[in-house]
TIRO-2110 file (N, C-alpha, C; in Angstrom, 1 decimal):
// TIRO-2110
-28.3, -5.3, -98.3, N, 1, A
-29.6, -5.0, -97.8, CA, 1, A
-30.7, -5.5, -98.7, C, 1, A
-31.6, -6.2, -98.1, N, 2, A
-32.8, -6.8, -98.8, CA, 2, A
-33.9, -5.7, -98.8, C, 2, A
-34.4, -5.5, -100.0, N, 3, A
-35.5, -4.4, -100.2, CA, 3, A
-36.7, -4.7, -99.3, C, 3, A
-37.1, -6.0, -99.2, N, 4, A
-38.3, -6.3, -98.5, CA, 4, A
-38.1, -6.0, -97.0, C, 4, A
-36.9, -6.2, -96.5, N, 5, A
-36.6, -5.9, -95.1, CA, 5, A
-36.7, -4.4, -94.9, C, 5, A
-36.1, -3.7, -95.8, N, 6, A
-36.1, -2.2, -95.8, CA, 6, A
-37.6, -1.7, -95.8, C, 6, A
-38.4, -2.2, -96.7, N, 7, A
-39.8, -1.8, -96.9, CA, 7, A
-40.5, -2.0, -95.6, C, 7, A
-40.3, -3.2, -95.0, N, 8, A
-41.1, -3.5, -93.8, CA, 8, A
-40.7, -2.6, -92.6, C, 8, A
-39.4, -2.2, -92.5, N, 9, A
-38.9, -1.4, -91.4, CA, 9, A
-39.4, 0.0, -91.5, C, 9, A
-39.7, 0.5, -92.8, N, 10, A
-40.1, 1.9, -93.0, CA, 10, A
-41.5, 2.1, -93.5, C, 10, A
-42.3, 1.0, -93.5, N, 11, A
-43.6, 1.1, -94.1, CA, 11, A
-44.5, 2.1, -93.4, C, 11, A
-44.2, 2.4, -92.1, N, 12, A
-45.1, 3.3, -91.4, CA, 12, A
-44.8, 4.8, -91.8, C, 12, A
-43.8, 5.0, -92.6, N, 13, A
-43.5, 6.4, -93.0, CA, 13, A
-44.0, 6.7, -94.4, C, 13, A
-45.0, 7.6, -94.5, N, 14, A
-45.4, 8.0, -95.9, CA, 14, A
-44.2, 8.6, -96.7, C, 14, A
-43.4, 9.4, -95.9, N, 15, A
-42.2, 10.0, -96.5, CA, 15, A
-41.1, 9.7, -95.5, C, 15, A
-40.0, 9.2, -95.9, N, 16, A
-38.9, 8.9, -95.0, CA, 16, A
-37.6, 9.6, -95.4, C, 16, A
-36.8, 10.0, -94.4, N, 17, A
-35.6, 10.7, -94.7, CA, 17, A
-34.3, 9.8, -94.5, C, 17, A
-33.2, 10.3, -94.9, N, 18, A
-32.0, 9.6, -94.7, CA, 18, A
-31.7, 9.3, -93.2, C, 18, A
-32.2, 10.3, -92.4, N, 19, A
-32.0, 10.1, -91.0, CA, 19, A
-32.9, 9.0, -90.5, C, 19, A
-34.2, 8.9, -91.0, N, 20, A
-35.1, 7.8, -90.6, CA, 20, A
-34.4, 6.5, -91.0, C, 20, A
-33.8, 6.4, -92.1, N, 21, A
-33.1, 5.2, -92.6, CA, 21, A
-32.0, 4.8, -91.6, C, 21, A
-31.2, 5.8, -91.3, N, 22, A
-30.1, 5.5, -90.4, CA, 22, A
-30.5, 5.0, -89.0, C, 22, A
-31.6, 5.5, -88.5, N, 23, A
-32.2, 5.0, -87.2, CA, 23, A
-32.5, 3.5, -87.3, C, 23, A
-32.9, 3.1, -88.5, N, 24, A
-33.3, 1.7, -88.6, CA, 24, A
-32.1, 0.8, -89.0, C, 24, A
-31.2, 1.4, -89.8, N, 25, A
-30.0, 0.6, -90.3, CA, 25, A
-28.8, 1.5, -90.3, C, 25, A
-28.0, 1.4, -89.2, N, 26, A
-26.9, 2.3, -89.0, CA, 26, A
-25.8, 2.1, -90.1, C, 26, A
-25.7, 1.0, -90.7, N, 27, A
-24.7, 0.7, -91.7, CA, 27, A
-25.2, 0.7, -93.1, C, 27, A
-26.3, 1.5, -93.3, N, 28, A
-27.0, 1.4, -94.6, CA, 28, A
-26.1, 2.0, -95.7, C, 28, A
-26.1, 1.3, -96.9, N, 29, A
-25.4, 1.7, -98.1, CA, 29, A
-26.3, 2.5, -99.0, C, 29, A
-26.0, 3.8, -99.1, N, 30, A
-26.9, 4.7, -99.9, CA, 30, A
-27.0, 4.3, -101.4, C, 30, A
-26.1, 3.5, -101.8, N, 31, A
-26.2, 3.1, -103.2, CA, 31, A
-27.5, 2.3, -103.5, C, 31, A
-28.0, 1.7, -102.4, N, 32, A
-29.3, 1.0, -102.6, CA, 32, A
-30.4, 1.9, -103.0, C, 32, A
-30.3, 3.1, -102.5, N, 33, A
-31.4, 4.1, -102.8, CA, 33, A
-31.4, 4.4, -104.3, C, 33, A
-30.2, 4.6, -104.9, N, 34, A
-30.1, 4.8, -106.3, CA, 34, A
-30.7, 3.6, -107.1, C, 34, A
-30.3, 2.4, -106.6, N, 35, A
-30.7, 1.2, -107.3, CA, 35, A
-32.2, 1.0, -107.2, C, 35, A
-32.8, 1.3, -106.1, N, 36, A
-34.3, 1.1, -105.9, CA, 36, A
-35.1, 2.2, -106.6, C, 36, A
-34.5, 3.4, -106.8, N, 37, A
-35.1, 4.4, -107.6, CA, 37, A
-35.1, 4.0, -109.1, C, 37, A
-34.0, 3.4, -109.5, N, 38, A
-34.0, 3.0, -110.9, CA, 38, A
-34.9, 1.8, -111.2, C, 38, A
-35.2, 1.0, -110.2, N, 39, A
-36.1, -0.1, -110.3, CA, 39, A
-37.6, 0.3, -110.1, C, 39, A
-37.8, 1.6, -109.7, N, 40, A
-39.1, 2.1, -109.5, CA, 40, A
-39.8, 1.7, -108.2, C, 40, A
-38.9, 1.3, -107.2, N, 41, A
-39.5, 1.0, -105.9, CA, 41, A
-39.7, 2.2, -105.1, C, 41, A
-38.9, 3.2, -105.2, N, 42, A
-39.0, 4.4, -104.4, CA, 42, A
-38.9, 5.6, -105.3, C, 42, A
-39.4, 6.8, -104.7, N, 43, A
-39.4, 8.0, -105.4, CA, 43, A
-38.6, 9.0, -104.6, C, 43, A
-37.7, 9.7, -105.2, N, 44, A
-36.9, 10.8, -104.5, CA, 44, A
-37.7, 12.1, -104.6, C, 44, A
-38.1, 12.7, -103.4, N, 45, A
-38.8, 13.9, -103.4, CA, 45, A
-37.9, 15.1, -103.4, C, 45, A
-36.9, 15.1, -102.6, N, 46, A
-35.8, 16.1, -102.7, CA, 46, A
-34.6, 15.4, -102.0, C, 46, A
-33.4, 16.0, -102.0, N, 47, A
-32.3, 15.4, -101.5, CA, 47, A
-32.5, 15.0, -100.0, C, 47, A
-32.4, 13.6, -99.8, N, 48, A
-32.5, 13.1, -98.5, CA, 48, A
-33.9, 12.7, -98.1, C, 48, A
-34.9, 12.8, -99.0, N, 49, A
-36.3, 12.5, -98.6, CA, 49, A
-36.9, 11.6, -99.8, C, 49, A
-37.6, 10.6, -99.4, N, 50, A
-38.1, 9.6, -100.3, CA, 50, A
-39.5, 9.1, -99.9, C, 50, A
-40.1, 8.4, -100.8, N, 51, A
-41.4, 7.8, -100.6, CA, 51, A
-41.4, 6.5, -101.4, C, 51, A
-42.2, 5.5, -100.9, N, 52, A
-42.4, 4.3, -101.6, CA, 52, A
-43.3, 4.6, -102.8, C, 52, A
-43.1, 4.0, -103.9, N, 53, A
-43.8, 4.2, -105.1, CA, 53, A
-45.3, 4.0, -105.0, C, 53, A
-45.7, 2.9, -104.2, N, 54, A
-47.1, 2.5, -104.1, CA, 54, A
-47.9, 3.4, -103.1, C, 54, A
-47.3, 4.3, -102.4, N, 55, A
-48.0, 5.1, -101.4, CA, 55, A
-48.9, 6.1, -102.2, C, 55, A
-50.2, 6.2, -101.8, N, 56, A
-51.2, 7.1, -102.5, CA, 56, A
-50.7, 8.5, -102.4, C, 56, A
-50.6, 9.2, -103.6, N, 57, A
-50.0, 10.5, -103.7, CA, 57, A
-51.0, 11.6, -103.9, C, 57, A
-52.1, 11.6, -103.1, N, 58, A
-53.1, 12.6, -103.2, CA, 58, A
-52.8, 13.9, -102.5, C, 58, A
-53.9, 14.7, -102.3, N, 59, A
-53.7, 16.0, -101.6, CA, 59, A
-53.1, 15.9, -100.2, C, 59, A
-53.7, 14.9, -99.4, N, 60, A
-53.2, 14.7, -98.0, CA, 60, A
-51.7, 14.4, -98.0, C, 60, A
-51.3, 13.5, -99.0, N, 61, A
-49.9, 13.2, -99.0, CA, 61, A
-49.0, 14.4, -99.4, C, 61, A
-49.5, 15.3, -100.3, N, 62, A
-48.7, 16.5, -100.6, CA, 62, A
-48.6, 17.4, -99.4, C, 62, A
-49.7, 17.5, -98.6, N, 63, A
-49.6, 18.4, -97.4, CA, 63, A
-48.6, 17.8, -96.4, C, 63, A
-48.7, 16.4, -96.2, N, 64, A
-47.7, 15.8, -95.3, CA, 64, A
-46.3, 16.0, -95.8, C, 64, A
-46.1, 15.8, -97.1, N, 65, A
-44.7, 15.9, -97.7, CA, 65, A
-44.2, 17.3, -97.5, C, 65, A
-45.1, 18.3, -97.6, N, 66, A
-44.7, 19.7, -97.5, CA, 66, A
-44.1, 19.9, -96.1, C, 66, A
-44.8, 19.4, -95.1, N, 67, A
-44.4, 19.5, -93.7, CA, 67, A
-43.0, 18.8, -93.5, C, 67, A
-42.9, 17.7, -94.1, N, 68, A
-41.7, 16.8, -93.8, CA, 68, A
-40.4, 17.2, -94.5, C, 68, A
-40.5, 17.6, -95.8, N, 69, A
-39.3, 17.8, -96.5, CA, 69, A
-38.6, 19.1, -96.2, C, 69, A
-39.3, 20.1, -95.5, N, 70, A
-38.7, 21.3, -95.2, CA, 70, A
-39.3, 21.8, -93.8, C, 70, A
-38.7, 21.3, -92.8, N, 71, A
-39.3, 21.6, -91.4, CA, 71, A
-38.3, 22.5, -90.7, C, 71, A
-38.9, 23.3, -89.7, N, 72, A
-40.3, 23.4, -89.4, CA, 72, A
-41.1, 24.2, -90.4, C, 72, A
-42.3, 23.8, -90.7, N, 73, A
-43.1, 24.5, -91.6, CA, 73, A
-44.6, 24.1, -91.4, C, 73, A
-45.5, 24.9, -91.8, N, 74, A
-46.9, 24.6, -91.8, CA, 74, A
-47.6, 25.1, -93.1, C, 74, A
-48.7, 24.4, -93.5, N, 75, A
-49.4, 24.8, -94.7, CA, 75, A
-50.1, 26.1, -94.4, C, 75, A
-50.0, 27.1, -95.3, N, 76, A
-50.7, 28.3, -95.1, CA, 76, A
-51.0, 29.0, -96.4, C, 76, A
-51.3, 30.3, -96.4, N, 77, A
-51.5, 31.1, -97.6, CA, 77, A
-52.5, 30.5, -98.5, C, 77, A
-52.3, 30.5, -99.8, N, 78, A
-53.3, 30.1, -100.8, CA, 78, A
-53.7, 28.6, -100.5, C, 78, A
-52.7, 27.8, -100.1, N, 79, A
-53.1, 26.4, -99.9, CA, 79, A
-54.1, 26.1, -98.8, C, 79, A
-53.9, 26.8, -97.7, N, 80, A
-54.8, 26.7, -96.6, CA, 80, A
-56.1, 27.4, -96.9, C, 80, A
-56.1, 28.5, -97.5, N, 81, A
-57.3, 29.2, -97.9, CA, 81, A
-58.1, 28.3, -98.9, C, 81, A
-57.5, 27.6, -99.8, N, 82, A
-58.2, 26.7, -100.7, CA, 82, A
-58.7, 25.5, -99.9, C, 82, A
-57.9, 25.0, -99.0, N, 83, A
-58.4, 23.8, -98.2, CA, 83, A
-59.7, 24.2, -97.4, C, 83, A
-59.8, 25.4, -96.9, N, 84, A
-61.0, 25.8, -96.1, CA, 84, A
-62.1, 26.4, -97.0, C, 84, A
-61.9, 26.3, -98.3, N, 85, A
-62.9, 26.8, -99.3, CA, 85, A
-63.1, 28.3, -99.2, C, 85, A
-62.0, 29.0, -98.8, N, 86, A
-62.1, 30.5, -98.7, CA, 86, A
-61.8, 31.2, -100.0, C, 86, A
-61.1, 30.5, -100.9, N, 87, A
-60.9, 31.0, -102.2, CA, 87, A
-61.4, 29.9, -103.2, C, 87, A
-61.8, 30.3, -104.4, N, 88, A
-62.5, 29.3, -105.3, CA, 88, A
-61.5, 28.5, -106.1, C, 88, A
-60.3, 29.0, -106.3, N, 89, A
-59.3, 28.3, -107.2, CA, 89, A
-58.6, 27.1, -106.5, C, 89, A
-58.3, 26.1, -107.2, N, 90, A
-57.4, 25.0, -106.8, CA, 90, A
-56.0, 25.6, -106.8, C, 90, A
-55.2, 25.1, -105.9, N, 91, A
-53.8, 25.7, -105.8, CA, 91, A
-52.9, 24.5, -106.2, C, 91, A
-52.0, 24.8, -107.2, N, 92, A
-51.2, 23.7, -107.8, CA, 92, A
-49.8, 23.6, -107.1, C, 92, A
-49.4, 24.7, -106.4, N, 93, A
-48.2, 24.7, -105.6, CA, 93, A
-48.6, 24.7, -104.2, C, 93, A
-48.1, 23.8, -103.4, N, 94, A
-48.4, 23.7, -101.9, CA, 94, A
-47.5, 24.8, -101.2, C, 94, A
-48.2, 25.7, -100.6, N, 95, A
-47.5, 26.9, -100.0, CA, 95, A
-47.5, 26.8, -98.5, C, 95, A
-46.3, 26.9, -97.9, N, 96, A
-46.1, 26.8, -96.5, CA, 96, A
-45.3, 28.0, -96.0, C, 96, A
-45.4, 28.2, -94.7, N, 97, A
-44.5, 29.2, -94.0, CA, 97, A
-43.5, 28.4, -93.2, C, 97, A
-42.3, 29.0, -93.0, N, 98, A
-41.2, 28.4, -92.3, CA, 98, A
-40.4, 29.5, -91.6, C, 98, A
-39.7, 29.1, -90.6, N, 99, A
-38.7, 30.0, -90.0, CA, 99, A
-37.3, 29.9, -90.7, C, 99, A
-37.2, 29.0, -91.6, N, 100, A
-36.0, 28.8, -92.4, CA, 100, A
-36.0, 29.7, -93.6, C, 100, A
-35.0, 29.7, -94.4, N, 101, A
-34.9, 30.5, -95.6, CA, 101, A
-36.1, 30.2, -96.6, C, 101, A
-36.5, 31.2, -97.3, N, 102, A
-37.5, 31.0, -98.4, CA, 102, A
-36.9, 30.1, -99.4, C, 102, A
-37.7, 29.1, -99.8, N, 103, A
-37.2, 28.1, -100.7, CA, 103, A
-38.4, 27.5, -101.5, C, 103, A
-38.0, 26.7, -102.5, N, 104, A
-39.0, 26.0, -103.4, CA, 104, A
-38.4, 24.7, -103.9, C, 104, A
-39.3, 23.8, -104.1, N, 105, A
-38.9, 22.5, -104.6, CA, 105, A
-39.9, 22.0, -105.7, C, 105, A
-39.4, 21.5, -106.8, N, 106, A
-40.2, 20.8, -107.8, CA, 106, A
-39.9, 19.3, -107.7, C, 106, A
-41.0, 18.5, -107.4, N, 107, A
-40.8, 17.1, -107.1, CA, 107, A
-41.7, 16.3, -108.0, C, 107, A
-41.5, 15.0, -108.1, N, 108, A
-42.4, 14.1, -108.9, CA, 108, A
-43.8, 14.1, -108.4, C, 108, A
-44.1, 14.6, -107.1, N, 109, A
-45.4, 14.6, -106.6, CA, 109, A
-46.1, 15.9, -106.6, C, 109, A
-45.3, 17.0, -107.0, N, 110, A
-45.9, 18.3, -107.0, CA, 110, A
-44.8, 19.4, -106.6, C, 110, A
-45.2, 20.6, -106.7, N, 111, A
-44.4, 21.8, -106.4, CA, 111, A
-44.6, 22.3, -105.0, C, 111, A
-43.6, 22.6, -104.3, N, 112, A
-43.7, 23.1, -102.9, CA, 112, A
-43.0, 24.4, -102.8, C, 112, A
-43.6, 25.4, -102.1, N, 113, A
-43.1, 26.7, -101.9, CA, 113, A
-43.1, 27.1, -100.5, C, 113, A
-42.0, 27.7, -100.0, N, 114, A
-41.9, 28.0, -98.5, CA, 114, A
-41.5, 29.5, -98.4, C, 114, A
-42.3, 30.2, -97.6, N, 115, A
-42.1, 31.6, -97.4, CA, 115, A
-41.5, 31.8, -95.9, C, 115, A
-40.5, 32.6, -95.8, N, 116, A
-39.9, 32.8, -94.4, CA, 116, A
-40.8, 33.8, -93.6, C, 116, A
-40.9, 33.5, -92.3, N, 117, A
-41.5, 34.4, -91.4, CA, 117, A
-40.6, 34.4, -90.1, C, 117, A
-40.7, 35.5, -89.4, N, 118, A
-40.0, 35.6, -88.1, CA, 118, A
-40.5, 34.5, -87.1, C, 118, A
-39.7, 34.1, -86.2, N, 119, A
-40.1, 33.0, -85.3, CA, 119, A
-41.3, 33.4, -84.5, C, 119, A
-41.5, 34.7, -84.2, N, 120, A
-42.7, 35.0, -83.4, CA, 120, A
-44.0, 35.0, -84.1, C, 120, A
-43.9, 34.8, -85.5, N, 121, A
-45.1, 34.7, -86.3, CA, 121, A
-45.4, 33.2, -86.7, C, 121, A
-44.5, 32.3, -86.2, N, 122, A
-44.7, 30.9, -86.5, CA, 122, A
-45.6, 30.3, -85.5, C, 122, A
-46.9, 30.6, -85.7, N, 123, A
-48.0, 30.1, -84.7, CA, 123, A
-49.3, 30.1, -85.5, C, 123, A
-50.3, 29.6, -84.7, N, 124, A
-51.7, 29.7, -85.4, CA, 124, A
-51.9, 28.5, -86.3, C, 124, A
-51.3, 27.4, -86.1, N, 125, A
-51.6, 26.2, -86.9, CA, 125, A
-52.1, 25.1, -86.0, C, 125, A
-52.8, 24.2, -86.7, N, 126, A
-53.4, 23.1, -85.9, CA, 126, A
-52.9, 21.8, -86.6, C, 126, A
-53.0, 20.7, -85.8, N, 127, A
-52.7, 19.4, -86.4, CA, 127, A
-54.0, 18.7, -86.9, C, 127, A
-54.0, 18.5, -88.2, N, 128, A
-55.2, 17.8, -88.8, CA, 128, A
-54.9, 16.4, -89.2, C, 128, A
-55.8, 15.5, -89.0, N, 129, A
-55.7, 14.2, -89.5, CA, 129, A
-56.5, 14.0, -90.8, C, 129, A
-55.8, 14.0, -91.9, N, 130, A
-56.4, 13.9, -93.2, CA, 130, A
-56.0, 12.6, -93.9, C, 130, A
-57.0, 11.7, -94.0, N, 131, A
-56.7, 10.4, -94.6, CA, 131, A
-55.5, 9.7, -94.0, C, 131, A
-55.5, 9.8, -92.7, N, 132, A
-54.4, 9.1, -91.9, CA, 132, A
-53.1, 9.8, -91.8, C, 132, A
-53.0, 11.0, -92.5, N, 133, A
-51.8, 11.8, -92.4, CA, 133, A
-52.0, 12.9, -91.4, C, 133, A
-51.0, 13.1, -90.4, N, 134, A
-51.1, 14.2, -89.5, CA, 134, A
-50.3, 15.4, -90.1, C, 134, A
-51.1, 16.5, -90.3, N, 135, A
-50.6, 17.6, -91.0, CA, 135, A
-50.7, 18.9, -90.2, C, 135, A
-49.6, 19.7, -90.3, N, 136, A
-49.7, 21.1, -89.7, CA, 136, A
-50.3, 22.0, -90.7, C, 136, A
-51.5, 22.5, -90.3, N, 137, A
-52.2, 23.4, -91.2, CA, 137, A
-52.6, 24.7, -90.5, C, 137, A
-52.4, 25.9, -91.1, N, 138, A
-52.8, 27.1, -90.5, CA, 138, A
-54.3, 27.1, -90.2, C, 138, A
-54.6, 27.7, -89.1, N, 139, A
-56.1, 27.9, -88.8, CA, 139, A
-56.6, 28.9, -89.8, C, 139, A
-57.9, 28.9, -90.1, N, 140, A
-58.4, 29.9, -91.1, CA, 140, A
-58.0, 31.3, -90.9, C, 140, A
-58.1, 31.7, -89.6, N, 141, A
-57.7, 33.1, -89.3, CA, 141, A
-56.2, 33.4, -89.6, C, 141, A
-55.4, 32.5, -89.3, N, 142, A
-53.9, 32.7, -89.5, CA, 142, A
-53.6, 32.6, -90.9, C, 142, A
-54.2, 31.7, -91.7, N, 143, A
-53.9, 31.6, -93.1, CA, 143, A
-54.3, 32.9, -93.8, C, 143, A
-55.4, 33.5, -93.4, N, 144, A
-55.8, 34.8, -94.0, CA, 144, A
-54.8, 35.9, -93.6, C, 144, A
-54.4, 35.9, -92.4, N, 145, A
-53.5, 37.0, -91.9, CA, 145, A
-52.1, 36.8, -92.6, C, 145, A
-51.7, 35.6, -92.7, N, 146, A
-50.4, 35.3, -93.4, CA, 146, A
-50.4, 35.8, -94.8, C, 146, A
-51.6, 35.5, -95.5, N, 147, A
-51.7, 36.0, -96.9, CA, 147, A
-51.7, 37.5, -97.0, C, 147, A
-52.5, 38.1, -96.1, N, 148, A
-52.6, 39.6, -96.2, CA, 148, A
-51.2, 40.3, -95.8, C, 148, A
-50.5, 39.6, -94.9, N, 149, A
-49.2, 40.2, -94.4, CA, 149, A
-48.2, 40.1, -95.5, C, 149, A
-48.1, 39.0, -96.2, N, 150, A
-47.0, 38.7, -97.2, CA, 150, A
-47.3, 39.1, -98.6, C, 150, A
-48.5, 39.6, -98.9, N, 151, A
-48.9, 40.1, -100.2, CA, 151, A
-49.3, 41.6, -100.2, C, 151, A
-49.0, 42.3, -101.2, N, 152, A
-49.3, 43.7, -101.3, CA, 152, A
-50.8, 43.8, -101.7, C, 152, A
-51.7, 44.1, -100.8, N, 153, A
-53.1, 44.2, -101.0, CA, 153, A
-53.6, 45.4, -100.3, C, 153, A
-53.4, 46.6, -101.1, N, 154, A
-53.6, 47.9, -100.4, CA, 154, A
-54.7, 48.7, -101.0, C, 154, A
-55.6, 48.1, -101.9, N, 155, A
-56.7, 48.9, -102.4, CA, 155, A
-57.9, 48.0, -102.4, C, 155, A
-59.1, 48.5, -102.4, N, 156, A
-60.3, 47.7, -102.5, CA, 156, A
-60.3, 46.8, -103.7, C, 156, A
-59.8, 47.2, -104.8, N, 157, A
-59.8, 46.4, -106.0, CA, 157, A
-58.9, 45.2, -105.8, C, 157, A
-57.7, 45.4, -105.2, N, 158, A
-56.8, 44.3, -104.9, CA, 158, A
-57.5, 43.3, -103.9, C, 158, A
-58.2, 43.8, -103.0, N, 159, A
-58.9, 42.9, -102.0, CA, 159, A
-60.0, 42.1, -102.7, C, 159, A
-60.7, 42.8, -103.6, N, 160, A
-61.7, 42.1, -104.4, CA, 160, A
-61.1, 41.0, -105.3, C, 160, A
-59.9, 41.3, -105.7, N, 161, A
-59.2, 40.4, -106.6, CA, 161, A
-58.8, 39.0, -106.0, C, 161, A
-58.8, 39.0, -104.7, N, 162, A
-58.5, 37.7, -104.1, CA, 162, A
-59.7, 36.7, -104.2, C, 162, A
-60.9, 37.2, -104.5, N, 163, A
-62.1, 36.4, -104.7, CA, 163, A
-62.4, 35.6, -103.5, C, 163, A
-62.3, 36.2, -102.3, N, 164, A
-62.7, 35.5, -101.1, CA, 164, A
-64.1, 35.1, -101.1, C, 164, A
-64.4, 33.9, -100.5, N, 165, A
-65.8, 33.4, -100.4, CA, 165, A
-66.4, 34.0, -99.1, C, 165, A
-67.2, 35.1, -99.4, N, 166, A
-67.6, 35.9, -98.2, CA, 166, A
-68.5, 35.1, -97.3, C, 166, A
-69.4, 34.3, -97.8, N, 167, A
-70.3, 33.6, -96.9, CA, 167, A
-69.5, 32.6, -96.0, C, 167, A
-68.5, 31.9, -96.7, N, 168, A
-67.6, 31.0, -95.9, CA, 168, A
-66.8, 31.7, -94.9, C, 168, A
-66.3, 33.0, -95.2, N, 169, A
-65.6, 33.8, -94.2, CA, 169, A
-66.4, 34.0, -93.0, C, 169, A
-67.7, 34.4, -93.2, N, 170, A
-68.6, 34.7, -92.1, CA, 170, A
-68.8, 33.4, -91.2, C, 170, A
-69.0, 32.3, -91.9, N, 171, A
-69.3, 31.0, -91.3, CA, 171, A
-68.1, 30.5, -90.5, C, 171, A
-66.9, 30.7, -91.1, N, 172, A
-65.7, 30.0, -90.6, CA, 172, A
-64.8, 30.8, -89.6, C, 172, A
-64.7, 32.1, -89.9, N, 173, A
-63.8, 33.0, -89.2, CA, 173, A
-64.3, 33.4, -87.8, C, 173, A
-63.4, 33.3, -86.8, N, 174, A
-63.6, 33.9, -85.5, CA, 174, A
-62.9, 35.3, -85.5, C, 174, A
-63.7, 36.3, -85.6, N, 175, A
-63.1, 37.7, -85.8, CA, 175, A
-62.4, 38.2, -84.6, C, 175, A
-62.8, 37.7, -83.4, N, 176, A
-62.1, 38.0, -82.2, CA, 176, A
-60.7, 37.4, -82.2, C, 176, A
-60.6, 36.1, -82.6, N, 177, A
-59.3, 35.5, -82.8, CA, 177, A
-58.5, 36.2, -83.9, C, 177, A
-59.1, 36.5, -85.0, N, 178, A
-58.4, 37.3, -86.0, CA, 178, A
-57.8, 38.5, -85.5, C, 178, A
-58.5, 39.3, -84.7, N, 179, A
-57.9, 40.5, -84.1, CA, 179, A
-56.8, 40.2, -83.2, C, 179, A
-57.0, 39.2, -82.3, N, 180, A
-55.9, 38.8, -81.4, CA, 180, A
-54.6, 38.3, -82.1, C, 180, A
-54.8, 37.5, -83.1, N, 181, A
-53.6, 37.0, -83.9, CA, 181, A
-53.0, 38.2, -84.6, C, 181, A
-53.8, 39.1, -85.2, N, 182, A
-53.2, 40.3, -85.9, CA, 182, A
-52.3, 41.1, -85.0, C, 182, A
-52.7, 41.2, -83.7, N, 183, A
-51.9, 42.0, -82.8, CA, 183, A
-50.5, 41.5, -82.6, C, 183, A
-50.3, 40.2, -82.8, N, 184, A
-49.0, 39.6, -82.7, CA, 184, A
-48.0, 40.1, -83.8, C, 184, A
-48.6, 40.5, -84.9, N, 185, A
-47.8, 40.9, -86.0, CA, 185, A
-47.1, 42.3, -85.8, C, 185, A
-47.8, 43.1, -85.0, N, 186, A
-47.3, 44.5, -84.8, CA, 186, A
-47.1, 45.2, -86.1, C, 186, A
-48.1, 45.2, -87.0, N, 187, A
-47.9, 45.7, -88.3, CA, 187, A
-49.1, 46.7, -88.6, C, 187, A
-48.8, 48.0, -88.8, N, 188, A
-49.9, 48.9, -89.2, CA, 188, A
-50.4, 48.6, -90.6, C, 188, A
-49.5, 48.2, -91.5, N, 189, A
-49.9, 47.8, -92.8, CA, 189, A
-51.0, 46.7, -92.8, C, 189, A
-50.7, 45.7, -92.0, N, 190, A
-51.6, 44.5, -91.9, CA, 190, A
-52.9, 45.0, -91.3, C, 190, A
-52.9, 45.9, -90.3, N, 191, A
-54.2, 46.4, -89.7, CA, 191, A
-55.0, 47.1, -90.8, C, 191, A
-54.3, 47.9, -91.7, N, 192, A
-55.1, 48.6, -92.7, CA, 192, A
-55.7, 47.6, -93.7, C, 192, A
-55.0, 46.5, -94.0, N, 193, A
-55.5, 45.5, -94.9, CA, 193, A
-56.7, 44.8, -94.3, C, 193, A
-56.6, 44.6, -93.0, N, 194, A
-57.8, 43.9, -92.3, CA, 194, A
-59.0, 44.8, -92.4, C, 194, A
-58.8, 46.1, -92.2, N, 195, A
-59.9, 47.1, -92.3, CA, 195, A
-60.5, 47.0, -93.7, C, 195, A
-59.6, 47.0, -94.7, N, 196, A
-60.1, 46.8, -96.1, CA, 196, A
-61.0, 45.6, -96.3, C, 196, A
-60.5, 44.5, -95.7, N, 197, A
-61.2, 43.2, -95.7, CA, 197, A
-62.6, 43.3, -95.1, C, 197, A
-62.6, 43.9, -93.9, N, 198, A
-63.8, 44.0, -93.1, CA, 198, A
-64.9, 44.9, -93.8, C, 198, A
-64.4, 45.9, -94.4, N, 199, A
-65.3, 46.8, -95.2, CA, 199, A
-65.9, 46.0, -96.4, C, 199, A
-65.0, 45.2, -97.0, N, 200, A
-65.5, 44.5, -98.2, CA, 200, A
-66.6, 43.5, -97.8, C, 200, A
-66.4, 42.8, -96.7, N, 201, A
-67.4, 41.7, -96.4, CA, 201, A
-68.4, 42.2, -95.3, C, 201, A
-68.4, 43.5, -95.0, N, 202, A
-69.3, 44.1, -94.1, CA, 202, A
-69.3, 43.4, -92.7, C, 202, A
-68.1, 43.2, -92.2, N, 203, A
-67.9, 42.6, -90.9, CA, 203, A
-67.7, 43.6, -89.8, C, 203, A
END
């Protein structure tokens, strides 16, 4: 197998899997992947997932990689809240929700964490085009609900500790949608946390 032919066949994939390779080359010899890693042509993200070395590895690439290397999943929690400027801190681990088992991966391009949710809670995400990458990202309302649902935030001090950007919340959140989405969780604990939030931001 010639590397240039391989590169040309898969150049449209920012991240490609072993399955993607087999679709292009049914008799592909996996030893080439080891060889090309050693030569610095490709990077292994996790077992069965790779990227070409020269692909730009910025934030959009990390979001795309998060979706790709453990699917189905979408970006949520701290990562989505940071993307929407709803929390001040940068987030160094890309956090996603998945219907698969909770998992985490440390890769050459960053750390990825996945929290499990029931299938009926796997909703409320949109497809965003960020620097040419199509990414599944929780809507602002859903990212906040996911965070409140999966973290113990049961006092005003805990709610204050999230350091939510209150003006951005008022500008960005659709509180009708927030209530509709919250109803899907069927969680009294989540409803209490939402009331804490609304009291804090005077909503």
